[in-house]
TORPA-4810 file (N, C-alpha, C, O; in nm, 3 decimals):
<nodes>
NODE_1_-5.489_-0.443_0.582_-5.448_-0.417_0.446_-5.295_-0.410_0.441_-5.232_-0.348_0.526_M
NODE_2_-5.239_-0.474_0.342_-5.094_-0.479_0.326_-5.053_-0.375_0.223_-5.102_-0.375_0.110_V
NODE_3_-4.962_-0.288_0.262_-4.915_-0.185_0.170_-4.792_-0.234_0.096_-4.735_-0.339_0.128_T
NODE_4_-4.751_-0.155_-0.002_-4.632_-0.191_-0.080_-4.506_-0.187_0.005_-4.413_-0.264_-0.017_K
NODE_5_-4.503_-0.094_0.103_-4.384_-0.079_0.186_-4.358_-0.204_0.269_-4.243_-0.246_0.282_E
NODE_6_-4.461_-0.264_0.324_-4.442_-0.385_0.404_-4.402_-0.502_0.317_-4.327_-0.590_0.361_T
NODE_7_-4.451_-0.506_0.192_-4.411_-0.614_0.102_-4.263_-0.604_0.067_-4.193_-0.705_0.062_K
NODE_8_-4.215_-0.484_0.044_-4.073_-0.469_0.010_-3.984_-0.498_0.130_-3.873_-0.548_0.113_T
NODE_9_-4.030_-0.468_0.249_-3.950_-0.496_0.368_-3.937_-0.647_0.390_-3.833_-0.695_0.435_K
NODE_10_-4.044_-0.719_0.358_-4.039_-0.863_0.376_-3.950_-0.930_0.272_-3.887_-1.032_0.301_K
NODE_11_-3.942_-0.874_0.153_-3.861_-0.935_0.049_-3.712_-0.908_0.068_-3.629_-0.981_0.015_T
NODE_12_-3.678_-0.802_0.144_-3.537_-0.776_0.171_-3.486_-0.883_0.267_-3.541_-0.904_0.375_E
NODE_13_-3.382_-0.949_0.226_-3.326_-1.056_0.309_-3.193_-1.007_0.365_-3.103_-0.968_0.291_I
NODE_14_-3.183_-1.009_0.496_-3.059_-0.966_0.560_-2.960_-1.081_0.553_-2.987_-1.192_0.599_A
NODE_15_-2.843_-1.052_0.495_-2.740_-1.155_0.489_-2.662_-1.156_0.619_-2.649_-1.054_0.688_Q
NODE_16_-2.612_-1.273_0.651_-2.541_-1.289_0.775_-2.420_-1.378_0.750_-2.431_-1.481_0.683_K
NODE_17_-2.307_-1.339_0.802_-2.185_-1.418_0.793_-2.167_-1.488_0.927_-2.143_-1.422_1.029_L
NODE_18_-2.179_-1.621_0.929_-2.168_-1.698_1.053_-2.031_-1.763_1.058_-1.995_-1.842_0.971_R
NODE_19_-1.956_-1.730_1.161_-1.820_-1.781_1.177_-1.815_-1.868_1.301_-1.845_-1.823_1.412_I
NODE_20_-1.777_-1.994_1.282_-1.757_-2.087_1.395_-1.609_-2.113_1.406_-1.543_-2.148_1.308_R
NODE_21_-1.555_-2.097_1.526_-1.412_-2.109_1.549_-1.390_-2.223_1.649_-1.455_-2.229_1.753_V
NODE_22_-1.295_-2.314_1.615_-1.264_-2.430_1.698_-1.118_-2.424_1.741_-1.033_-2.377_1.665_F
NODE_23_-1.088_-2.472_1.860_-0.949_-2.486_1.904_-0.943_-2.579_2.025_-1.043_-2.597_2.095_A
NODE_24_-0.825_-2.638_2.047_-0.806_-2.724_2.163_-0.774_-2.642_2.289_-0.806_-2.685_2.400_Y
NODE_25_-0.712_-2.525_2.273_-0.678_-2.441_2.386_-0.765_-2.316_2.385_-0.777_-2.248_2.283_E
NODE_26_-0.825_-2.288_2.499_-0.920_-2.177_2.503_-0.851_-2.041_2.500_-0.912_-1.944_2.455_H
NODE_27_-0.727_-2.031_2.545_-0.658_-1.902_2.542_-0.626_-1.860_2.399_-0.644_-1.743_2.363_K
NODE_28_-0.580_-1.954_2.317_-0.553_-1.925_2.176_-0.684_-1.892_2.105_-0.688_-1.804_2.019_I
NODE_29_-0.790_-1.963_2.140_-0.920_-1.939_2.080_-0.970_-1.799_2.111_-1.020_-1.729_2.023_L
NODE_30_-0.958_-1.756_2.237_-1.005_-1.623_2.275_-0.924_-1.513_2.209_-0.979_-1.409_2.173_D
NODE_31_-0.794_-1.533_2.192_-0.712_-1.431_2.125_-0.747_-1.421_1.977_-0.749_-1.311_1.922_S
NODE_32_-0.775_-1.534_1.912_-0.813_-1.529_1.770_-0.952_-1.469_1.753_-0.977_-1.399_1.654_S
NODE_33_-1.043_-1.494_1.847_-1.175_-1.432_1.844_-1.163_-1.281_1.858_-1.234_-1.206_1.791_I
NODE_34_-1.072_-1.237_1.944_-1.051_-1.093_1.962_-0.999_-1.030_1.832_-1.040_-0.919_1.797_K
NODE_35_-0.911_-1.100_1.761_-0.863_-1.049_1.632_-0.976_-1.035_1.531_-0.985_-0.934_1.461_Q
NODE_36_-1.063_-1.135_1.524_-1.175_-1.133_1.431_-1.271_-1.020_1.466_-1.318_-0.948_1.378_I
NODE_37_-1.300_-1.004_1.595_-1.391_-0.899_1.640_-1.334_-0.760_1.609_-1.406_-0.672_1.563_M
NODE_38_-1.204_-0.740_1.635_-1.141_-0.611_1.608_-1.143_-0.578_1.459_-1.166_-0.464_1.420_D
NODE_39_-1.119_-0.680_1.376_-1.122_-0.659_1.231_-1.262_-0.621_1.183_-1.276_-0.532_1.100_T
NODE_40_-1.364_-0.688_1.235_-1.501_-0.659_1.194_-1.546_-0.522_1.244_-1.613_-0.449_1.171_A
NODE_41_-1.508_-0.486_1.365_-1.549_-0.357_1.420_-1.473_-0.241_1.356_-1.522_-0.128_1.356_L
NODE_42_-1.356_-0.268_1.302_-1.280_-0.164_1.233_-1.354_-0.115_1.110_-1.342_0.001_1.072_R
NODE_43_-1.432_-0.203_1.046_-1.509_-0.168_0.927_-1.655_-0.137_0.960_-1.740_-0.139_0.872_F
NODE_44_-1.684_-0.108_1.087_-1.818_-0.070_1.134_-1.924_-0.173_1.100_-2.030_-0.139_1.048_D
NODE_45_-1.896_-0.297_1.131_-1.992_-0.404_1.107_-2.074_-0.429_1.234_-2.027_-0.404_1.345_A
NODE_46_-2.195_-0.478_1.216_-2.277_-0.518_1.330_-2.240_-0.660_1.365_-2.259_-0.752_1.286_Q
NODE_47_-2.186_-0.677_1.485_-2.135_-0.807_1.527_-2.213_-0.855_1.648_-2.236_-0.778_1.742_V
NODE_48_-2.255_-0.980_1.647_-2.315_-1.041_1.765_-2.228_-1.160_1.805_-2.201_-1.248_1.724_S
NODE_49_-2.187_-1.159_1.927_-2.101_-1.267_1.976_-1.981_-1.210_2.045_-1.975_-1.089_2.065_G
NODE_50_-1.888_-1.288_2.082_-1.878_-1.432_2.062_-1.970_-1.511_2.156_-1.980_-1.481_2.275_P
NODE_51_-2.033_-1.610_2.101_-2.123_-1.695_2.177_-2.049_-1.826_2.205_-2.012_-1.896_2.111_I
NODE_52_-2.026_-1.860_2.332_-1.958_-1.987_2.361_-2.052_-2.105_2.337_-2.164_-2.108_2.389_P
NODE_53_-2.006_-2.199_2.259_-2.082_-2.321_2.232_-2.031_-2.431_2.326_-1.923_-2.417_2.384_L
NODE_54_-2.105_-2.539_2.343_-2.062_-2.645_2.434_-1.927_-2.705_2.394_-1.897_-2.724_2.276_P
NODE_55_-1.847_-2.733_2.496_-1.716_-2.793_2.474_-1.733_-2.942_2.450_-1.796_-3.012_2.529_T
NODE_56_-1.675_-2.989_2.341_-1.682_-3.131_2.308_-1.565_-3.201_2.377_-1.450_-3.163_2.357_E
NODE_57_-1.594_-3.303_2.458_-1.491_-3.375_2.531_-1.483_-3.517_2.477_-1.580_-3.592_2.483_I
NODE_58_-1.366_-3.553_2.424_-1.343_-3.689_2.376_-1.253_-3.759_2.477_-1.141_-3.714_2.503_K
NODE_59_-1.303_-3.870_2.534_-1.227_-3.943_2.635_-1.178_-4.075_2.578_-1.251_-4.145_2.507_K
NODE_60_-1.054_-4.107_2.610_-0.991_-4.232_2.566_-0.938_-4.305_2.689_-0.868_-4.245_2.772_Y
NODE_61_-0.969_-4.432_2.700_-0.922_-4.515_2.810_-0.822_-4.615_2.754_-0.848_-4.682_2.655_T
NODE_62_-0.705_-4.625_2.822_-0.595_-4.708_2.775_-0.548_-4.795_2.890_-0.537_-4.749_3.003_V
NODE_63_-0.519_-4.923_2.860_-0.460_-5.010_2.962_-0.316_-4.967_2.990_-0.241_-4.937_2.897_N
NODE_64_-0.278_-4.964_3.117_-0.141_-4.928_3.151_-0.044_-5.041_3.118_0.069_-5.018_3.073_R
NODE_65_-0.089_-5.161_3.142_-0.005_-5.277_3.118_-0.053_-5.349_2.993_-0.171_-5.343_2.958_S
NODE_66_0.038_-5.417_2.926_0.000_-5.485_2.802_-0.057_-5.625_2.827_-0.142_-5.670_2.750_T
NODE_67_-0.011_-5.693_2.932_-0.048_-5.833_2.948_-0.129_-5.858_3.074_-0.238_-5.915_3.067_F
NODE_68_-0.080_-5.817_3.189_-0.150_-5.839_3.316_-0.199_-5.705_3.369_-0.178_-5.601_3.307_V
NODE_69_-0.264_-5.709_3.483_-0.317_-5.589_3.549_-0.416_-5.515_3.458_-0.397_-5.399_3.421_H
NODE_70_-0.523_-5.587_3.425_-0.621_-5.527_3.336_-0.703_-5.417_3.404_-0.770_-5.339_3.337_K
NODE_71_-0.698_-5.411_3.538_-0.773_-5.308_3.609_-0.700_-5.175_3.612_-0.760_-5.072_3.641_D
NODE_72_-0.571_-5.177_3.583_-0.493_-5.053_3.584_-0.509_-4.985_3.448_-0.459_-5.034_3.347_A
NODE_73_-0.577_-4.873_3.448_-0.605_-4.803_3.323_-0.577_-4.654_3.340_-0.580_-4.600_3.450_R
NODE_74_-0.551_-4.589_3.227_-0.533_-4.445_3.224_-0.640_-4.385_3.135_-0.683_-4.446_3.037_E
NODE_75_-0.683_-4.266_3.170_-0.782_-4.197_3.088_-0.723_-4.065_3.038_-0.662_-3.989_3.113_Q
NODE_76_-0.742_-4.042_2.909_-0.697_-3.918_2.846_-0.819_-3.852_2.783_-0.915_-3.919_2.744_F
NODE_77_-0.814_-3.720_2.773_-0.925_-3.650_2.712_-0.875_-3.535_2.626_-0.772_-3.473_2.653_E
NODE_78_-0.952_-3.508_2.521_-0.928_-3.393_2.434_-1.050_-3.304_2.441_-1.163_-3.351_2.425_M
NODE_79_-1.028_-3.176_2.466_-1.139_-3.082_2.473_-1.135_-2.991_2.351_-1.032_-2.930_2.321_R
NODE_80_-1.246_-2.982_2.281_-1.258_-2.895_2.165_-1.349_-2.779_2.205_-1.469_-2.797_2.224_V
NODE_81_-1.290_-2.659_2.217_-1.365_-2.540_2.254_-1.417_-2.472_2.127_-1.350_-2.473_2.024_H
NODE_82_-1.537_-2.414_2.134_-1.600_-2.354_2.017_-1.658_-2.219_2.052_-1.704_-2.196_2.164_R
NODE_83_-1.655_-2.129_1.954_-1.719_-1.999_1.967_-1.792_-1.968_1.837_-1.756_-2.019_1.731_R
NODE_84_-1.893_-1.884_1.845_-1.975_-1.847_1.730_-1.984_-1.696_1.722_-2.010_-1.628_1.822_L
NODE_85_-1.962_-1.643_1.602_-1.974_-1.499_1.577_-2.064_-1.479_1.456_-2.049_-1.549_1.355_I
NODE_86_-2.158_-1.385_1.466_-2.243_-1.348_1.353_-2.213_-1.205_1.314_-2.209_-1.115_1.399_D
NODE_87_-2.190_-1.183_1.184_-2.169_-1.049_1.131_-2.286_-1.020_1.037_-2.306_-1.090_0.938_I
NODE_88_-2.363_-0.916_1.069_-2.482_-0.884_0.991_-2.446_-0.793_0.875_-2.369_-0.698_0.891_L
NODE_89_-2.501_-0.821_0.759_-2.480_-0.746_0.636_-2.332_-0.715_0.610_-2.293_-0.599_0.608_N
NODE_90_-2.250_-0.819_0.589_-2.107_-0.794_0.567_-2.081_-0.733_0.429_-2.144_-0.771_0.330_P
NODE_91_-1.990_-0.640_0.425_-1.951_-0.582_0.296_-1.833_-0.660_0.239_-1.777_-0.747_0.306_S
NODE_92_-1.796_-0.628_0.118_-1.684_-0.697_0.053_-1.553_-0.667_0.124_-1.464_-0.752_0.130_A
NODE_93_-1.540_-0.546_0.179_-1.417_-0.509_0.251_-1.399_-0.593_0.377_-1.288_-0.633_0.410_K
NODE_94_-1.509_-0.619_0.446_-1.502_-0.700_0.568_-1.461_-0.842_0.535_-1.376_-0.900_0.602_I
NODE_95_-1.521_-0.899_0.431_-1.489_-1.037_0.392_-1.343_-1.047_0.348_-1.275_-1.144_0.381_I
NODE_96_-1.297_-0.948_0.273_-1.157_-0.949_0.228_-1.061_-0.937_0.346_-0.958_-1.004_0.350_E
NODE_97_-1.094_-0.852_0.442_-1.008_-0.835_0.559_-1.004_-0.962_0.644_-0.900_-0.996_0.700_A
NODE_98_-1.117_-1.032_0.653_-1.121_-1.156_0.731_-1.044_-1.269_0.662_-0.985_-1.353_0.730_L
NODE_99_-1.045_-1.272_0.529_-0.970_-1.376_0.460_-0.820_-1.352_0.468_-0.742_-1.447_0.465_T
NODE_100_-0.778_-1.226_0.477_-0.636_-1.195_0.488_-0.584_-1.201_0.631_-0.466_-1.178_0.656_N
NODE_101_-0.671_-1.232_0.726_-0.633_-1.237_0.866_-0.552_-1.363_0.895_-0.592_-1.473_0.857_L
NODE_102_-0.438_-1.347_0.961_-0.355_-1.464_0.995_-0.381_-1.501_1.140_-0.359_-1.422_1.232_S
NODE_103_-0.428_-1.623_1.160_-0.460_-1.672_1.294_-0.357_-1.776_1.336_-0.292_-1.836_1.250_L
NODE_104_-0.341_-1.798_1.465_-0.240_-1.895_1.511_-0.275_-2.038_1.470_-0.391_-2.069_1.441_P
NODE_105_-0.174_-2.123_1.467_-0.197_-2.263_1.431_-0.276_-2.330_1.543_-0.264_-2.295_1.660_S
NODE_106_-0.356_-2.426_1.505_-0.441_-2.495_1.601_-0.581_-2.437_1.609_-0.665_-2.487_1.684_G
NODE_107_-0.608_-2.332_1.531_-0.741_-2.271_1.529_-0.805_-2.302_1.394_-0.747_-2.272_1.290_V
NODE_108_-0.922_-2.360_1.397_-0.996_-2.393_1.275_-1.116_-2.301_1.264_-1.177_-2.264_1.365_S
NODE_109_-1.150_-2.265_1.141_-1.261_-2.173_1.117_-1.358_-2.233_1.017_-1.317_-2.291_0.916_I
NODE_110_-1.486_-2.220_1.045_-1.591_-2.261_0.954_-1.677_-2.138_0.926_-1.736_-2.083_1.019_D
NODE_111_-1.685_-2.094_0.800_-1.757_-1.972_0.764_-1.873_-2.009_0.673_-1.857_-2.083_0.576_V
NODE_112_-1.992_-1.956_0.706_-2.112_-1.979_0.625_-2.180_-1.846_0.600_-2.182_-1.758_0.686_K
NODE_113_-2.237_-1.832_0.482_-2.317_-1.716_0.448_-2.463_-1.756_0.455_-2.507_-1.844_0.381_M
NODE_114_-2.538_-1.692_0.543_-2.679_-1.727_0.563_-2.765_-1.615_0.509_-2.888_-1.623_0.515_I
</nodes>
C-alpha cells in the first residue's frame, strides 16, 4: 500500500547544479576547481566531486619540409583536461557567488541545472 508520504517524497525533485570545467593546463584547472569548491563549501552546499573526466588529446602531424623529405614529420598535440562538480540543491546565494567568481584565463566553464 502506498501512503501519501511516499507519494510526496517521489514528487520532490532534487535540483542539481552540474559544472564542467575545461582547460589546457591541469595546474590552472585544479586551482580554479579549488576556488569553486571553496566558494560552494562556504555556503554549506553539498558538493560531489571533482570528478576527473577523460583527457581529450588532439594530435596534429605536420611535414617538416615543404617540398622533399616527405618522411620527416613532426607531431603536435593539444590536451584538454576536464573536471566535473555536482552541487546538490543550490541556493540563490551559491549561484550568485559562483557567477561573481573570477577564474584565470584559459579555463572554460559549462553550467547546467538538472
